[in-house]
PQR file of N, CA, C, O and H, with PARSE charges and radii, in Angstrom:
ATOM      1  N   MET A   1      63.021 151.053  87.399 -0.4000 1.5000
ATOM      2  CA  MET A   1      63.244 149.654  86.923 -0.0000 2.0000
ATOM      3  C   MET A   1      62.623 149.001  88.175  0.5500 1.7000
ATOM      4  O   MET A   1      62.788 149.427  89.318 -0.5500 1.4000
ATOM      5  N   LEU A   2      61.737 147.693  87.763 -0.4000 1.5000
ATOM      6  CA  LEU A   2      61.486 147.080  88.585 -0.0000 2.0000
ATOM      7  C   LEU A   2      62.568 145.870  89.011  0.5500 1.7000
ATOM      8  O   LEU A   2      63.376 145.516  88.152 -0.5500 1.4000
ATOM      9  H   LEU A   2      61.604 147.347  86.834  0.4000 1.0000
ATOM     10  N   MET A   3      62.581 145.499  89.781 -0.4000 1.5000
ATOM     11  CA  MET A   3      63.653 144.158  90.084 -0.0000 2.0000
ATOM     12  C   MET A   3      62.954 143.325  90.041  0.5500 1.7000
ATOM     13  O   MET A   3      61.812 143.469  90.475 -0.5500 1.4000
ATOM     14  H   MET A   3      61.925 145.786  90.479  0.4000 1.0000
ATOM     15  N   GLN A   4      63.405 142.068  89.468 -0.4000 1.5000
ATOM     16  CA  GLN A   4      62.777 140.756  89.068 -0.0000 2.0000
ATOM     17  C   GLN A   4      63.320 139.554  90.050  0.5500 1.7000
ATOM     18  O   GLN A   4      64.367 139.937  90.572 -0.5500 1.4000
ATOM     19  H   GLN A   4      64.333 141.951  89.115  0.4000 1.0000
ATOM     20  N   GLY A   5      63.107 138.773  90.303 -0.4000 1.5000
ATOM     21  CA  GLY A   5      63.084 137.611  90.768 -0.0000 2.0000
ATOM     22  C   GLY A   5      64.110 137.900  91.984  0.5500 1.7000
ATOM     23  O   GLY A   5      65.028 137.133  92.274 -0.5500 1.4000
ATOM     24  H   GLY A   5      62.256 138.462  89.879  0.4000 1.0000
ATOM     25  N   SER A   6      63.786 139.300  92.760 -0.4000 1.5000
ATOM     26  CA  SER A   6      65.028 139.213  94.072 -0.0000 2.0000
ATOM     27  C   SER A   6      64.269 138.703  95.100  0.5500 1.7000
ATOM     28  O   SER A   6      64.643 139.037  96.224 -0.5500 1.4000
ATOM     29  H   SER A   6      63.040 139.923  92.524  0.4000 1.0000
ATOM     30  N   GLY A   7      63.301 137.981  95.028 -0.4000 1.5000
ATOM     31  CA  GLY A   7      62.659 137.562  96.216 -0.0000 2.0000
ATOM     32  C   GLY A   7      61.952 138.302  97.568  0.5500 1.7000
ATOM     33  O   GLY A   7      61.126 137.739  98.287 -0.5500 1.4000
ATOM     34  H   GLY A   7      62.997 137.709  94.115  0.4000 1.0000
ATOM     35  N   LYS A   8      62.383 139.497  97.736 -0.4000 1.5000
ATOM     36  CA  LYS A   8      62.206 140.774  98.588 -0.0000 2.0000
ATOM     37  C   LYS A   8      61.228 141.532  98.123  0.5500 1.7000
ATOM     38  O   LYS A   8      61.151 141.989  96.983 -0.5500 1.4000
ATOM     39  H   LYS A   8      63.054 139.955  97.153  0.4000 1.0000
ATOM     40  N   ALA A   9      60.257 141.712  99.252 -0.4000 1.5000
ATOM     41  CA  ALA A   9      59.346 142.599  98.857 -0.0000 2.0000
ATOM     42  C   ALA A   9      59.848 144.090  98.848  0.5500 1.7000
ATOM     43  O   ALA A   9      60.648 144.483  99.698 -0.5500 1.4000
ATOM     44  H   ALA A   9      60.319 141.341 100.179  0.4000 1.0000
ATOM     45  N   ALA A  10      59.457 144.737  98.066 -0.4000 1.5000
ATOM     46  CA  ALA A  10      58.917 146.064  98.050 -0.0000 2.0000
ATOM     47  C   ALA A  10      58.676 146.876  98.765  0.5500 1.7000
ATOM     48  O   ALA A  10      57.902 146.508  99.649 -0.5500 1.4000
ATOM     49  H   ALA A  10      58.808 144.418  97.376  0.4000 1.0000
ATOM     50  N   ARG A  11      59.142 148.386  98.846 -0.4000 1.5000
ATOM     51  CA  ARG A  11      58.140 149.206  99.899 -0.0000 2.0000
ATOM     52  C   ARG A  11      58.034 150.147  98.482  0.5500 1.7000
ATOM     53  O   ARG A  11      58.772 150.300  97.508 -0.5500 1.4000
ATOM     54  H   ARG A  11      59.771 148.684  98.128  0.4000 1.0000
ATOM     55  N   ILE A  12      56.605 150.739  98.934 -0.4000 1.5000
ATOM     56  CA  ILE A  12      56.188 151.339  97.630 -0.0000 2.0000
ATOM     57  C   ILE A  12      55.248 152.340  98.415  0.5500 1.7000
ATOM     58  O   ILE A  12      54.671 152.134  99.482 -0.5500 1.4000
ATOM     59  H   ILE A  12      56.006 150.615  99.725  0.4000 1.0000
ATOM     60  N   HIS A  13      55.236 153.516  97.596 -0.4000 1.5000
ATOM     61  CA  HIS A  13      54.371 154.604  97.764 -0.0000 2.0000
ATOM     62  C   HIS A  13      53.358 154.621  96.806  0.5500 1.7000
ATOM     63  O   HIS A  13      53.599 154.641  95.599 -0.5500 1.4000
ATOM     64  H   HIS A  13      55.705 153.683  96.728  0.4000 1.0000
ATOM     65  N   TYR A  14      52.428 154.615  97.200 -0.4000 1.5000
ATOM     66  CA  TYR A  14      50.912 154.405  96.403 -0.0000 2.0000
ATOM     67  C   TYR A  14      50.045 155.621  95.986  0.5500 1.7000
ATOM     68  O   TYR A  14      49.345 156.238  96.789 -0.5500 1.4000
ATOM     69  H   TYR A  14      52.232 154.598  98.180  0.4000 1.0000
ATOM     70  N   LEU A  15      50.140 155.900  94.747 -0.4000 1.5000
ATOM     71  CA  LEU A  15      50.000 157.033  94.584 -0.0000 2.0000
ATOM     72  C   LEU A  15      48.610 156.882  93.305  0.5500 1.7000
ATOM     73  O   LEU A  15      48.525 155.766  92.791 -0.5500 1.4000
ATOM     74  H   LEU A  15      50.709 155.399  94.094  0.4000 1.0000
ATOM     75  N   PRO A  16      47.665 157.874  92.867 -0.5600 1.5000
ATOM     76  CA  PRO A  16      46.387 157.977  92.343  0.2800 2.0000
ATOM     77  C   PRO A  16      46.782 157.460  91.151  0.5500 1.7000
ATOM     78  O   PRO A  16      47.307 158.336  90.464 -0.5500 1.4000
ATOM     79  N   GLY A  17      46.734 156.025  90.438 -0.4000 1.5000
ATOM     80  CA  GLY A  17      47.163 155.725  88.900 -0.0000 2.0000
ATOM     81  C   GLY A  17      48.108 155.294  89.104  0.5500 1.7000
ATOM     82  O   GLY A  17      48.176 154.284  88.403 -0.5500 1.4000
ATOM     83  H   GLY A  17      46.308 155.313  90.996  0.4000 1.0000
ATOM     84  N   THR A  18      49.403 155.461  89.937 -0.4000 1.5000
ATOM     85  CA  THR A  18      50.700 154.616  89.647 -0.0000 2.0000
ATOM     86  C   THR A  18      51.182 154.414  91.338  0.5500 1.7000
ATOM     87  O   THR A  18      50.567 154.587  92.390 -0.5500 1.4000
ATOM     88  H   THR A  18      49.347 156.281  90.506  0.4000 1.0000
ATOM     89  N   PHE A  19      52.540 153.980  91.034 -0.4000 1.5000
ATOM     90  CA  PHE A  19      53.169 154.010  92.736 -0.0000 2.0000
ATOM     91  C   PHE A  19      54.760 154.217  92.161  0.5500 1.7000
ATOM     92  O   PHE A  19      55.250 154.104  91.037 -0.5500 1.4000
ATOM     93  H   PHE A  19      53.040 153.839  90.179  0.4000 1.0000
ATOM     94  N   ARG A  20      55.242 154.526  93.304 -0.4000 1.5000
ATOM     95  CA  ARG A  20      56.448 154.656  93.413 -0.0000 2.0000
ATOM     96  C   ARG A  20      57.277 153.921  94.288  0.5500 1.7000
ATOM     97  O   ARG A  20      56.860 153.720  95.429 -0.5500 1.4000
ATOM     98  H   ARG A  20      54.844 154.617  94.217  0.4000 1.0000
ATOM     99  N   LEU A  21      58.484 153.446  93.914 -0.4000 1.5000
ATOM    100  CA  LEU A  21      59.305 152.257  94.379 -0.0000 2.0000
ATOM    101  C   LEU A  21      60.427 153.174  95.487  0.5500 1.7000
ATOM    102  O   LEU A  21      61.391 153.847  95.124 -0.5500 1.4000
ATOM    103  H   LEU A  21      58.823 153.610  92.988  0.4000 1.0000
ATOM    104  N   LEU A  22      59.963 152.954  96.857 -0.4000 1.5000
ATOM    105  CA  LEU A  22      60.600 153.200  97.960 -0.0000 2.0000
ATOM    106  C   LEU A  22      61.797 152.587  98.273  0.5500 1.7000
ATOM    107  O   LEU A  22      62.739 153.305  98.607 -0.5500 1.4000
ATOM    108  H   LEU A  22      59.179 152.407  97.152  0.4000 1.0000
ATOM    109  N   SER A  23      61.979 150.936  98.207 -0.4000 1.5000
ATOM    110  CA  SER A  23      63.011 149.990  98.146 -0.0000 2.0000
ATOM    111  C   SER A  23      62.487 148.909  97.595  0.5500 1.7000
ATOM    112  O   SER A  23      61.337 148.479  97.673 -0.5500 1.4000
ATOM    113  H   SER A  23      61.214 150.352  97.936  0.4000 1.0000
ATOM    114  N   ASP A  24      63.947 148.261  96.704 -0.4000 1.5000
ATOM    115  CA  ASP A  24      63.753 147.637  95.684 -0.0000 2.0000
ATOM    116  C   ASP A  24      62.941 146.324  96.394  0.5500 1.7000
ATOM    117  O   ASP A  24      62.567 146.143  97.553 -0.5500 1.4000
ATOM    118  H   ASP A  24      64.882 148.611  96.640  0.4000 1.0000
ATOM    119  N   GLY A  25      62.823 145.357  94.973 -0.4000 1.5000
ATOM    120  CA  GLY A  25      61.968 144.280  95.539 -0.0000 2.0000
ATOM    121  C   GLY A  25      61.313 143.869  94.432  0.5500 1.7000
ATOM    122  O   GLY A  25      61.594 144.462  93.391 -0.5500 1.4000
ATOM    123  H   GLY A  25      63.126 145.504  94.032  0.4000 1.0000
ATOM    124  N   ASP A  26      60.233 142.703  94.380 -0.4000 1.5000
ATOM    125  CA  ASP A  26      59.998 142.107  93.044 -0.0000 2.0000
ATOM    126  C   ASP A  26      58.621 141.819  93.399  0.5500 1.7000
ATOM    127  O   ASP A  26      57.956 141.124  92.631 -0.5500 1.4000
ATOM    128  H   ASP A  26      60.006 142.221  95.226  0.4000 1.0000
ATOM    129  N   HIS A  27      58.072 142.305  94.553 -0.4000 1.5000
ATOM    130  CA  HIS A  27      56.704 141.772  94.741 -0.0000 2.0000
ATOM    131  C   HIS A  27      56.362 142.893  96.142  0.5500 1.7000
ATOM    132  O   HIS A  27      56.994 143.744  96.766 -0.5500 1.4000
ATOM    133  H   HIS A  27      58.611 142.870  95.177  0.4000 1.0000
ATOM    134  N   VAL A  28      55.019 142.317  96.171 -0.4000 1.5000
ATOM    135  CA  VAL A  28      54.208 143.434  97.667 -0.0000 2.0000
ATOM    136  C   VAL A  28      53.289 142.626  98.317  0.5500 1.7000
ATOM    137  O   VAL A  28      53.101 141.630  97.619 -0.5500 1.4000
ATOM    138  H   VAL A  28      54.505 141.625  95.663  0.4000 1.0000
ATOM    139  N   VAL A  29      52.675 142.599  99.265 -0.4000 1.5000
ATOM    140  CA  VAL A  29      51.896 141.525 100.189 -0.0000 2.0000
ATOM    141  C   VAL A  29      50.550 141.720 100.379  0.5500 1.7000
ATOM    142  O   VAL A  29      50.168 142.351 101.364 -0.5500 1.4000
ATOM    143  H   VAL A  29      52.828 143.408  99.832  0.4000 1.0000
ATOM    144  N   CYS A  30      49.697 141.225  99.499 -0.4000 1.5000
ATOM    145  CA  CYS A  30      48.404 141.848  99.794 -0.0000 2.0000
ATOM    146  C   CYS A  30      47.771 141.844 101.431  0.5500 1.7000
ATOM    147  O   CYS A  30      47.847 140.917 102.237 -0.5500 1.4000
ATOM    148  H   CYS A  30      50.007 140.713  98.698  0.4000 1.0000
ATOM    149  N   ALA A  31      47.060 143.343 101.644 -0.4000 1.5000
ATOM    150  CA  ALA A  31      46.734 143.780 103.128 -0.0000 2.0000
ATOM    151  C   ALA A  31      45.711 143.249 103.692  0.5500 1.7000
ATOM    152  O   ALA A  31      45.406 143.470 104.864 -0.5500 1.4000
ATOM    153  H   ALA A  31      46.998 144.096 100.989  0.4000 1.0000
ATOM    154  N   VAL A  32      44.740 142.095 102.502 -0.4000 1.5000
ATOM    155  CA  VAL A  32      43.869 141.562 103.095 -0.0000 2.0000
ATOM    156  C   VAL A  32      43.857 140.090 102.956  0.5500 1.7000
ATOM    157  O   VAL A  32      43.336 139.400 103.832 -0.5500 1.4000
ATOM    158  H   VAL A  32      44.987 141.916 101.549  0.4000 1.0000
ATOM    159  N   THR A  33      44.525 139.450 101.665 -0.4000 1.5000
ATOM    160  CA  THR A  33      44.654 138.074 101.861 -0.0000 2.0000
ATOM    161  C   THR A  33      45.929 137.678 102.288  0.5500 1.7000
ATOM    162  O   THR A  33      45.865 136.537 102.746 -0.5500 1.4000
ATOM    163  H   THR A  33      44.949 140.010 100.953  0.4000 1.0000
ATOM    164  N   GLY A  34      47.260 138.229 102.336 -0.4000 1.5000
ATOM    165  CA  GLY A  34      48.707 138.026 102.477 -0.0000 2.0000
ATOM    166  C   GLY A  34      49.189 137.388 101.415  0.5500 1.7000
ATOM    167  O   GLY A  34      50.072 136.547 101.586 -0.5500 1.4000
ATOM    168  H   GLY A  34      47.312 139.155 101.963  0.4000 1.0000
ATOM    169  N   ALA A  35      48.735 137.650 100.229 -0.4000 1.5000
ATOM    170  CA  ALA A  35      49.242 136.684  99.379 -0.0000 2.0000
ATOM    171  C   ALA A  35      50.083 137.652  98.505  0.5500 1.7000
ATOM    172  O   ALA A  35      49.631 138.762  98.225 -0.5500 1.4000
ATOM    173  H   ALA A  35      48.018 138.334 100.091  0.4000 1.0000
ATOM    174  N   ARG A  36      51.329 137.237  98.062 -0.4000 1.5000
ATOM    175  CA  ARG A  36      52.666 137.727  97.212 -0.0000 2.0000
ATOM    176  C   ARG A  36      51.618 138.546  96.231  0.5500 1.7000
ATOM    177  O   ARG A  36      50.531 138.047  95.942 -0.5500 1.4000
ATOM    178  H   ARG A  36      51.696 136.336  98.290  0.4000 1.0000
ATOM    179  N   ILE A  37      51.967 139.650  95.813 -0.4000 1.5000
ATOM    180  CA  ILE A  37      51.738 139.881  94.218 -0.0000 2.0000
ATOM    181  C   ILE A  37      53.010 140.435  93.598  0.5500 1.7000
ATOM    182  O   ILE A  37      53.735 141.186  94.250 -0.5500 1.4000
ATOM    183  H   ILE A  37      52.851 140.056  96.047  0.4000 1.0000
ATOM    184  N   PRO A  38      53.289 140.088  92.378 -0.5600 1.5000
ATOM    185  CA  PRO A  38      54.519 140.500  91.775  0.2800 2.0000
ATOM    186  C   PRO A  38      54.115 141.951  91.015  0.5500 1.7000
ATOM    187  O   PRO A  38      53.060 142.167  90.418 -0.5500 1.4000
ATOM    188  N   LEU A  39      55.079 142.753  91.173 -0.4000 1.5000
ATOM    189  CA  LEU A  39      54.899 143.840  90.950 -0.0000 2.0000
ATOM    190  C   LEU A  39      54.361 144.244  89.640  0.5500 1.7000
ATOM    191  O   LEU A  39      53.437 145.049  89.753 -0.5500 1.4000
ATOM    192  H   LEU A  39      55.936 142.578  91.657  0.4000 1.0000
ATOM    193  N   HIS A  40      54.647 143.942  88.497 -0.4000 1.5000
ATOM    194  CA  HIS A  40      54.103 143.635  87.023 -0.0000 2.0000
ATOM    195  C   HIS A  40      52.817 143.448  87.350  0.5500 1.7000
ATOM    196  O   HIS A  40      52.159 143.966  86.448 -0.5500 1.4000
ATOM    197  H   HIS A  40      55.397 143.287  88.405  0.4000 1.0000
ATOM    198  N   GLU A  41      51.872 142.830  88.431 -0.4000 1.5000
ATOM    199  CA  GLU A  41      50.697 142.049  88.152 -0.0000 2.0000
ATOM    200  C   GLU A  41      50.040 143.568  89.246  0.5500 1.7000
ATOM    201  O   GLU A  41      48.852 143.825  89.055 -0.5500 1.4000
ATOM    202  H   GLU A  41      52.407 142.409  89.163  0.4000 1.0000
ATOM    203  N   LEU A  42      50.533 144.160  89.933 -0.4000 1.5000
ATOM    204  CA  LEU A  42      49.882 145.104  91.029 -0.0000 2.0000
ATOM    205  C   LEU A  42      49.174 145.880  90.125  0.5500 1.7000
ATOM    206  O   LEU A  42      49.698 146.411  89.145 -0.5500 1.4000
ATOM    207  H   LEU A  42      51.499 143.951  90.088  0.4000 1.0000
ATOM    208  N   LYS A  43      47.623 145.993  90.515 -0.4000 1.5000
ATOM    209  CA  LYS A  43      46.862 146.562  89.534 -0.0000 2.0000
ATOM    210  C   LYS A  43      45.419 147.483  90.719  0.5500 1.7000
ATOM    211  O   LYS A  43      44.601 148.358  90.435 -0.5500 1.4000
ATOM    212  H   LYS A  43      47.198 145.562  91.311  0.4000 1.0000
ATOM    213  N   TYR A  44      45.688 146.771  91.964 -0.4000 1.5000
ATOM    214  CA  TYR A  44      44.952 147.296  93.057 -0.0000 2.0000
ATOM    215  C   TYR A  44      45.665 147.898  94.089  0.5500 1.7000
ATOM    216  O   TYR A  44      46.571 147.285  94.654 -0.5500 1.4000
ATOM    217  H   TYR A  44      46.353 146.060  92.194  0.4000 1.0000
ATOM    218  N   TRP A  45      45.325 149.141  94.425 -0.4000 1.5000
ATOM    219  CA  TRP A  45      45.847 149.677  95.856 -0.0000 2.0000
ATOM    220  C   TRP A  45      44.823 150.905  96.536  0.5500 1.7000
ATOM    221  O   TRP A  45      43.789 151.381  96.066 -0.5500 1.4000
ATOM    222  H   TRP A  45      44.590 149.639  93.966  0.4000 1.0000
ATOM    223  N   SER A  46      45.555 151.227  97.866 -0.4000 1.5000
ATOM    224  CA  SER A  46      44.327 152.198  98.313 -0.0000 2.0000
ATOM    225  C   SER A  46      45.486 153.262  99.019  0.5500 1.7000
ATOM    226  O   SER A  46      46.176 153.147 100.031 -0.5500 1.4000
ATOM    227  H   SER A  46      46.394 150.840  98.248  0.4000 1.0000
ATOM    228  N   VAL A  47      45.375 154.235  98.100 -0.4000 1.5000
ATOM    229  CA  VAL A  47      46.154 155.627  98.453 -0.0000 2.0000
ATOM    230  C   VAL A  47      46.273 155.795  99.599  0.5500 1.7000
ATOM    231  O   VAL A  47      47.252 155.621 100.324 -0.5500 1.4000
ATOM    232  H   VAL A  47      44.814 154.329  97.278  0.4000 1.0000
ATOM    233  N   GLU A  48      44.506 156.410  99.979 -0.4000 1.5000
ATOM    234  CA  GLU A  48      44.423 156.703 101.471 -0.0000 2.0000
ATOM    235  C   GLU A  48      44.794 155.900 102.614  0.5500 1.7000
ATOM    236  O   GLU A  48      45.162 156.444 103.655 -0.5500 1.4000
ATOM    237  H   GLU A  48      43.711 156.550  99.390  0.4000 1.0000
ATOM    238  N   ARG A  49      44.695 154.112 102.445 -0.4000 1.5000
ATOM    239  CA  ARG A  49      45.621 153.372 103.177 -0.0000 2.0000
ATOM    240  C   ARG A  49      46.952 152.660 103.219  0.5500 1.7000
ATOM    241  O   ARG A  49      47.459 151.859 104.004 -0.5500 1.4000
ATOM    242  H   ARG A  49      44.397 153.670 101.599  0.4000 1.0000
ATOM    243  N   GLN A  50      47.417 153.354 101.863 -0.4000 1.5000
ATOM    244  CA  GLN A  50      48.637 152.719 101.531 -0.0000 2.0000
ATOM    245  C   GLN A  50      48.928 151.322 101.604  0.5500 1.7000
ATOM    246  O   GLN A  50      50.036 150.927 101.966 -0.5500 1.4000
ATOM    247  H   GLN A  50      47.004 154.005 101.225  0.4000 1.0000
ATOM    248  N   GLU A  51      48.162 150.687 101.340 -0.4000 1.5000
ATOM    249  CA  GLU A  51      47.828 149.455 100.907 -0.0000 2.0000
ATOM    250  C   GLU A  51      47.685 148.624  99.349  0.5500 1.7000
ATOM    251  O   GLU A  51      47.121 149.109  98.367 -0.5500 1.4000
ATOM    252  H   GLU A  51      47.262 151.008 101.047  0.4000 1.0000
ATOM    253  N   PRO A  52      48.155 147.651  99.390 -0.5600 1.5000
ATOM    254  CA  PRO A  52      47.795 146.856  98.015  0.2800 2.0000
ATOM    255  C   PRO A  52      47.281 145.890  98.106  0.5500 1.7000
ATOM    256  O   PRO A  52      47.593 145.141  99.031 -0.5500 1.4000
ATOM    257  N   TYR A  53      46.039 145.436  96.947 -0.4000 1.5000
ATOM    258  CA  TYR A  53      45.481 144.608  96.881 -0.0000 2.0000
ATOM    259  C   TYR A  53      45.499 143.027  95.818  0.5500 1.7000
ATOM    260  O   TYR A  53      45.083 143.148  94.665 -0.5500 1.4000
ATOM    261  H   TYR A  53      45.786 146.044  96.196  0.4000 1.0000
ATOM    262  N   VAL A  54      45.744 142.330  96.055 -0.4000 1.5000
ATOM    263  CA  VAL A  54      45.540 140.977  95.104 -0.0000 2.0000
ATOM    264  C   VAL A  54      44.721 141.385  93.827  0.5500 1.7000
ATOM    265  O   VAL A  54      45.167 141.351  92.680 -0.5500 1.4000
ATOM    266  H   VAL A  54      46.082 142.231  96.991  0.4000 1.0000
ATOM    267  N   ASP A  55      43.551 141.749  94.168 -0.4000 1.5000
ATOM    268  CA  ASP A  55      42.385 141.768  93.381 -0.0000 2.0000
ATOM    269  C   ASP A  55      41.444 142.578  93.333  0.5500 1.7000
ATOM    270  O   ASP A  55      41.874 143.497  94.029 -0.5500 1.4000
ATOM    271  H   ASP A  55      43.189 141.777  95.099  0.4000 1.0000
ATOM    272  N   ALA A  56      40.507 142.855  93.008 -0.4000 1.5000
ATOM    273  CA  ALA A  56      39.169 143.686  93.216 -0.0000 2.0000
ATOM    274  C   ALA A  56      38.148 143.750  94.429  0.5500 1.7000
ATOM    275  O   ALA A  56      37.531 144.688  94.935 -0.5500 1.4000
ATOM    276  H   ALA A  56      40.157 142.108  92.443  0.4000 1.0000
ATOM    277  N   GLU A  57      38.221 142.103  94.758 -0.4000 1.5000
ATOM    278  CA  GLU A  57      37.521 141.326  95.240 -0.0000 2.0000
ATOM    279  C   GLU A  57      37.979 142.007  96.955  0.5500 1.7000
ATOM    280  O   GLU A  57      37.234 142.614  97.724 -0.5500 1.4000
ATOM    281  H   GLU A  57      38.722 141.342  94.347  0.4000 1.0000
ATOM    282  N   ALA A  58      39.553 141.611  97.167 -0.4000 1.5000
ATOM    283  CA  ALA A  58      40.217 141.925  98.081 -0.0000 2.0000
ATOM    284  C   ALA A  58      40.086 144.008  98.485  0.5500 1.7000
ATOM    285  O   ALA A  58      39.896 144.726  99.467 -0.5500 1.4000
ATOM    286  H   ALA A  58      40.159 141.117  96.542  0.4000 1.0000
ATOM    287  N   SER A  59      40.338 144.161  96.998 -0.4000 1.5000
ATOM    288  CA  SER A  59      40.239 146.123  97.944 -0.0000 2.0000
ATOM    289  C   SER A  59      38.931 146.239  98.001  0.5500 1.7000
ATOM    290  O   SER A  59      38.556 147.382  98.261 -0.5500 1.4000
ATOM    291  H   SER A  59      40.492 143.578  96.201  0.4000 1.0000
ATOM    292  N   LEU A  60      37.977 145.331  97.823 -0.4000 1.5000
ATOM    293  CA  LEU A  60      36.295 146.249  98.223 -0.0000 2.0000
ATOM    294  C   LEU A  60      36.048 145.535  99.490  0.5500 1.7000
ATOM    295  O   LEU A  60      35.019 145.917 100.047 -0.5500 1.4000
ATOM    296  H   LEU A  60      38.281 144.403  97.611  0.4000 1.0000
ATOM    297  N   LYS A  61      36.857 144.378 100.252 -0.4000 1.5000
ATOM    298  CA  LYS A  61      36.630 143.797 101.472 -0.0000 2.0000
ATOM    299  C   LYS A  61      37.472 144.716 102.023  0.5500 1.7000
ATOM    300  O   LYS A  61      37.164 144.845 103.208 -0.5500 1.4000
ATOM    301  H   LYS A  61      37.693 144.067  99.799  0.4000 1.0000
ATOM    302  N   ALA A  62      38.217 145.285 101.781 -0.4000 1.5000
ATOM    303  CA  ALA A  62      39.383 146.358 102.779 -0.0000 2.0000
ATOM    304  C   ALA A  62      38.223 147.663 102.899  0.5500 1.7000
ATOM    305  O   ALA A  62      37.765 148.137 103.939 -0.5500 1.4000
ATOM    306  H   ALA A  62      38.467 145.180 100.818  0.4000 1.0000
ATOM    307  N   GLU A  63      37.926 148.059 101.508 -0.4000 1.5000
ATOM    308  CA  GLU A  63      36.855 149.083 101.620 -0.0000 2.0000
ATOM    309  C   GLU A  63      35.463 148.898 102.742  0.5500 1.7000
ATOM    310  O   GLU A  63      34.939 149.813 103.377 -0.5500 1.4000
ATOM    311  H   GLU A  63      38.298 147.674 100.663  0.4000 1.0000
ATOM    312  N   GLN A  64      35.172 147.817 102.751 -0.4000 1.5000
ATOM    313  CA  GLN A  64      33.890 147.488 103.413 -0.0000 2.0000
ATOM    314  C   GLN A  64      34.189 147.445 105.173  0.5500 1.7000
ATOM    315  O   GLN A  64      33.415 147.759 106.077 -0.5500 1.4000
ATOM    316  H   GLN A  64      35.597 147.074 102.234  0.4000 1.0000
ATOM    317  N   GLN A  65      35.512 146.969 105.249 -0.4000 1.5000
ATOM    318  CA  GLN A  65      35.929 146.879 106.550 -0.0000 2.0000
ATOM    319  C   GLN A  65      36.453 147.887 107.599  0.5500 1.7000
ATOM    320  O   GLN A  65      36.464 147.951 108.828 -0.5500 1.4000
ATOM    321  H   GLN A  65      36.141 146.714 104.515  0.4000 1.0000
ATOM    322  N   GLN A  66      37.095 149.021 106.053 -0.4000 1.5000
ATOM    323  CA  GLN A  66      36.990 150.325 106.944 -0.0000 2.0000
ATOM    324  C   GLN A  66      35.975 151.402 107.166  0.5500 1.7000
ATOM    325  O   GLN A  66      36.227 152.492 107.681 -0.5500 1.4000
ATOM    326  H   GLN A  66      37.086 148.969 105.055  0.4000 1.0000
ATOM    327  N   ASP A  67      34.536 150.914 106.634 -0.4000 1.5000
ATOM    328  CA  ASP A  67      33.563 151.466 106.636 -0.0000 2.0000
ATOM    329  C   ASP A  67      32.552 151.049 107.878  0.5500 1.7000
ATOM    330  O   ASP A  67      31.536 151.666 108.198 -0.5500 1.4000
ATOM    331  H   ASP A  67      34.331 150.030 106.216  0.4000 1.0000
ATOM    332  N   ARG A  68      33.073 149.860 108.496 -0.4000 1.5000
ATOM    333  CA  ARG A  68      32.374 149.350 109.947 -0.0000 2.0000
ATOM    334  C   ARG A  68      32.816 150.266 111.188  0.5500 1.7000
ATOM    335  O   ARG A  68      33.905 150.816 111.350 -0.5500 1.4000
ATOM    336  H   ARG A  68      33.899 149.359 108.236  0.4000 1.0000
ATOM    337  N   PRO A  69      31.920 150.283 111.851 -0.5600 1.5000
ATOM    338  CA  PRO A  69      32.165 151.403 112.978  0.2800 2.0000
ATOM    339  C   PRO A  69      33.068 150.182 113.720  0.5500 1.7000
ATOM    340  O   PRO A  69      33.150 148.969 113.528 -0.5500 1.4000
ATOM    341  N   ALA A  70      33.659 151.055 114.597 -0.4000 1.5000
ATOM    342  CA  ALA A  70      34.527 150.174 115.675 -0.0000 2.0000
ATOM    343  C   ALA A  70      34.183 149.932 116.713  0.5500 1.7000
ATOM    344  O   ALA A  70      33.848 150.910 117.381 -0.5500 1.4000
ATOM    345  H   ALA A  70      33.592 152.041 114.752  0.4000 1.0000
ATOM    346  N   LYS A  71      34.100 148.751 117.283 -0.4000 1.5000
ATOM    347  CA  LYS A  71      33.347 147.796 118.547 -0.0000 2.0000
ATOM    348  C   LYS A  71      34.283 148.161 119.536  0.5500 1.7000
ATOM    349  O   LYS A  71      34.178 147.717 120.680 -0.5500 1.4000
ATOM    350  H   LYS A  71      34.372 147.957 116.740  0.4000 1.0000
TER
END
């Protein structure tokens, strides 16, 4: 069950096509933009990086940043 209205960020383990709630909360924070994402709206994440994204654009940006060589 997803917690509704707690105002607290959830801890999540991201899996292919689904996720598992590790600690109660009603949202996560986008790894790229810092935007709050209500759990019922969470659609984009990286299993490899264990990061949530607010939208496809943020997901693509994270992927592109990952592909850049380190300076």
